[in-house]
N, C-alpha and C positions, 0 to 999 in steps of 0.2 A: 250343180246344186249350189244354191246361194249360201254364203257363210252365215252363221248364226248372228243375230243382232247383238250389238254390244250391251254389256250389263248396264242397267239403270243404277246409277251410283248416287249415294248421299254421303255426307262427310263421315258418317259412322257405319257405313255398310261394310261388314266383314268380307274380305275378298279371299283371304287364305288364313288357315289356322293349322298349327302343327306344333309338335314337341321336338326340341332340339337340345343337344348337349352343348358344351362350351369348349373353348380351347384354353389350357390343355384338357385332355379327355377326362381327368378326374375332378374337374370343376363342377359347378352346379348345373342343373338342367332347367330349361326355360320353356314356357308356352308362348309362342309368338302368334300375334294376330295382326294382319295387314289390312288397313283401311285406306281409302283414297287420300287421307291427309297425314297418316302417322303409322308407325310400327309400334305396337303395344307389346311390352315384354314383361312377363310375370315369372318370377322364380318359383319352381316347383319343388326341387330338392337341393340341398338337404332339408330345408325348412322354408315354407312360403313366407314371404315378407308381408307384414301387416301394412307397412307404408313403403312401397317399392321405391328405390332410388334409381334414377335413370331408366325408369320403366316406360317412358314415352319418348320416341324418336320422331320428331316432326320431319316430314318429307321436305319441307322448305329449307331444312338445314342439312340435307343429304346431297353430297356431290355425285356419288355413284356407288356401284357395288360390283362384285365379281365372285366367281366360284374358284375354289382352291382345292388342291389335292396334297395329301401328305407325301413326303418323300419316302416314307416307309412302305415297302410293297405289301406288308402284312396288314396295313390299316385299310379297311374297307369303307371307311367313312369319307364323306365329301364335306367341304367347308363352304359356308356362305358368309361373305364379309361385306359390311357396309361401311362407308366412310362418311362421317358426319362432322359438322362444324357448329356445335352448340355454343350458346353464350355462357360465359362464366359469371361468377358472382359480381365481378366488376364491370360486366357488360361486354367485354371483348370476346371474340370467337377464338376457339382453340380446336385443333383437329383431334378427332377421336375415331378409332377403328373398332368396330364390334364384330367379332367372329363367332359364328354358330356352327355346330357340328351336326350334320345330317347323318344319323347312324342307325335308324330304326330298321332298315332293310338289311338283308343278309349279304348282298353284293354291292361292290362299289358302283356299278352301272346304275342300279336302282337308286342309291343314295345321291349319285351325281344328278340324275334326272330330277329328283326332288329339290336339290339345291339350285339347279338351273331354273326350275319352275318359279321359285321365289325371286331369284335374281331377275328373271325376265319380267315378272309382274311388277316388281319395284321399278325397273327401268322404264316400262311402259307408263307408269304413273308419273315418273319424273319428266318424261318427254311429251306427255299429253297424248299418248297413243291409246286407242280403245282396247279394252280387254274383251275376248270373245265371250258370248253368253253361255256357251256350253262348258266353260271351265277348262278347255284344252289349251293350256298355256305352255308354249314351247318357244325356244329361241328363234324359230322361223318368223315369229311375229315382229322381230326387231329389224329395222332397216340397217343398211351398212353404216358404219361410223361416218358422221359428217366430216368433210375435208375443210380445214380452216387454214388460212394464211395469217400468221401472227407477225405483226410489224412492231418491233420494240425500239424505242428511242432510249439507248443506254444512258444518255446524259439527262434524261427527264427526272423531275423530282429531286433536284440538287444532286444528281448522280446516283440515286437509290433505285431507279427504275429497274435496272437489270438484276440487281440483288433481290428485289421484291418479286420480280418475274420468276427467277430461279427457285426462290424459297416458298412461294405461295401459289402463283398462277400455274406453272407447269405441273406440279404435283396434283393439283386439283383437277385440271382438265384431263390428265392422264387417268386419274381415278374414275372420271366420267366416261372413259372409253372413246374420247374424241381423237380423231386423226388430225395432225397438224404439221406444218412446216413453219420454221421461224427464221425471220430475217431481221438483223439489227441495222437500223438506219445509220448512215455515216455522216450526213451533212443535212443542211436545210434543203427542203424540197426533194430529198431523196425518195421519200414515200410517194410523192406526187409523180415522179418520173417512173417509179416501179409500177404504179397502178396504170399509168397511161399505156405501157407496153405489155400488160399482163394478159394471159389467156384466161379470161374469167370463167370459161366453161369447166376449167379444172378445179374450181373451188366452189364450196357451198357458202362461204362467207369470208370476210376480211375483218380481223379484229386488231385494233390498235392497243398497244400496251404503253401508255404514256398519258399526257394531258390532252386538253381539247385541241391543241395545236396540231398534233399528228393526225387526228381525225379530220381536221380542217384541210390538211394536205391531201389525204385520201379522197375526200369529197371532191375537191377541185380537180384531182387527177381523173376521177371517173367522168366528170362533166367536161373535161377537155378532150375526151376521146371522140373519134368520128362516130362511134356507135353509142353515144352517150344515152340515148333513149332506152337502150337495153342495159347498158352498164349501170345506170342509176338504180336498177332493180336488184342489183347485187346486195344481199344483206351485209350490213356492217355492224360491228360492235366496238365497245370501248371498255377497257379495263384501266381504272384510274391509277396512274403512277407518276403524274406530272405536277407542275406548279398550280395550274388551273384545271379543276375537275368538275366544272359546273354541269356538263351534260351527264356525267356519271352520277352526280347528286340527284338529278331529275329522274334518271333511270332507277336509282335506288328507292326513291319515294314511290315511283310508279309500280315497282315490284312489291310494295307492301312493307318495306323495312323502315325502321326508325332512322332519323337523320344520323349520319356517320361521317367520319373523316379518317384519313390515313389508311392503315391496313384494314381496319374494320370496313371501310367503304369498298376497298379492293376485294375483300372476301365476299361481301354481299353481292357485288356485281359479278364475281366469278361464279357464285352459286346460281345466279340467274342465267348466266351463259351455259352452265352445265344442264340446267333444267330445260332450256329451249323456250321458244316463243319470240315474237317480234311485234313491233308497232311502226306505222309510217311516221316519218319526221318531215315537217315542213321546212323548206329551204328558202333563202332570200338571195336574190341576185342584186349585187351592188357594183356600181361603177364609181371608182375613186376619182378624186380631183385630177390625178395624173393621167386619167384615161384608161387605166388598166381595170379589168373586171374580175370579180371573184364571187364565189357563192358561199353562203354562210348559214350557220345555225345559231341558236342562243342569241338572237339579235336584240339589241336595245336601241330604241329610236331608229336612226338610219345607220348605225354603226355595228359591224359584225364583231361581237364580243370575242369570238374565237379567232379573230384575224391576227396579224403580226403584232407582237407585244414586246418588242425588244427594249424600247425605252422604259415603259412602265415596269418591266421585270427587274430593272436595276434597282428599283426601290423596294423590292421584296413583295410580300403578300399585300402590304398597304398599297403598293403601286398597282397591283392587279385589281383591287377593289376600286381605286380611283379611276382607272381606265374604263371601268364599267359605269361608274356614276357620272362621269363627265365625258361623254362621247363626242368626237368631232362631227357635229351635225351638218357640216358643210358638204358631206358626201351625198350626192344625189343618187336616188334609186333608179336603176335602169329597168325598163319593162321588157327588155329582150328584143332582139332583132329576129328577122326571118331565119328559120332553120337553127335557132339557138334556144337553149332552155330559158324560160322566163321565170318570174319570181314565184309562180304558183306550183312549181314542180316539187316532188316529194322523193325522199330517200327512204329506203327500207332499213330502218334501225332495228337491229336484232339483239336479243339476248342470245338466241340461236334458233334458226329455223329447223324444226324437228322433222319436217316432211321430206325425207330423202328416200329415193326409190330403193326398192328391195333388190337384192340379188346382184348388185353391181360390184365390180372389183374395186379395191381401194389400194392403188399402187403407192400411196404416199406413206411416209414414215409415221409411226405411232409409237408411243411409249406404253408398255404393258403395265398392268397393275402390279405393284410389288406385294409380296407376301407380308402379312402382318407379323409373322413369326418365322424364325429361321428354318423350322422343320416343315414348312408348307411351301408348295410351289403352285403357280397358276396351271390349271388344266386346260 
């Protein structure tokens, strides 16, 4: 029997509607309505709000969700928690967790099924997965967690990259339920060497946590492999924690966000990674005057903007801008030899590819969602 066709959705189509309590249990009660673009929250008791505050949670600002259970064995309720990063009054993003109590059924199993139904529907919307037309929304709709390899340059961004990764990146992708392994690079071209010997079938994507330079190493490592024609199809992503973050700025704009810098740019790109999706990226093959060859992105003239920038970096941010404005145009472009990638090849640039097969095991380490309150635990 063929599965039911997916629901025809518009921006305002109500997908789920229900009444929930809050945490702690004696707090107000809410009516929740989930649409393809937002979660609408209306307070019901003790008194409906004439002008609801925080009553609209845009899915573009949601990193993930999970279901929780109380540590008290007498509590039959289940909890549905969403993690959001809304903009504050000054424009910056701040993390917020909203926890709702599913308690209308008599047993925990029934309340848990309702909480899981909401969590599954929200995750499907975040990952771009279709919802069934018959309304039978169960966790079986979700694929296994994507397996990501995170490469972090701890010295990037004037030494702040590792701190930003621990404080912002790792919590967010853990909230999204992504599985990952993390490696800190130790020297120049370390990422290039790692990628050259990597078993790519074990990973659904490679994400660099640094500036443009680390992705430049990964790109050239993929294209240096004997199986480069397949290797270049591996989705890659970038989370900006470096001195030069030009590609992340382009990804940020393509994702529909306003221009941003610093931590705001990092949070925007991390949200895109959690949501999923990807786009092809054109590459440029360059032969330097010394005879060595490299592959580049973000190119200006005949100069790979993301290439080695040791001397310009000594002048700080002004040096980075100058190196882009005045490229050494004496570098001729190679059209590629036989059996080697030419200038027209493309890389799969990802926020994250959401299409991962169902039912597969995930042997890699993952970080579970933390409870928003000390009396709850993940179920």
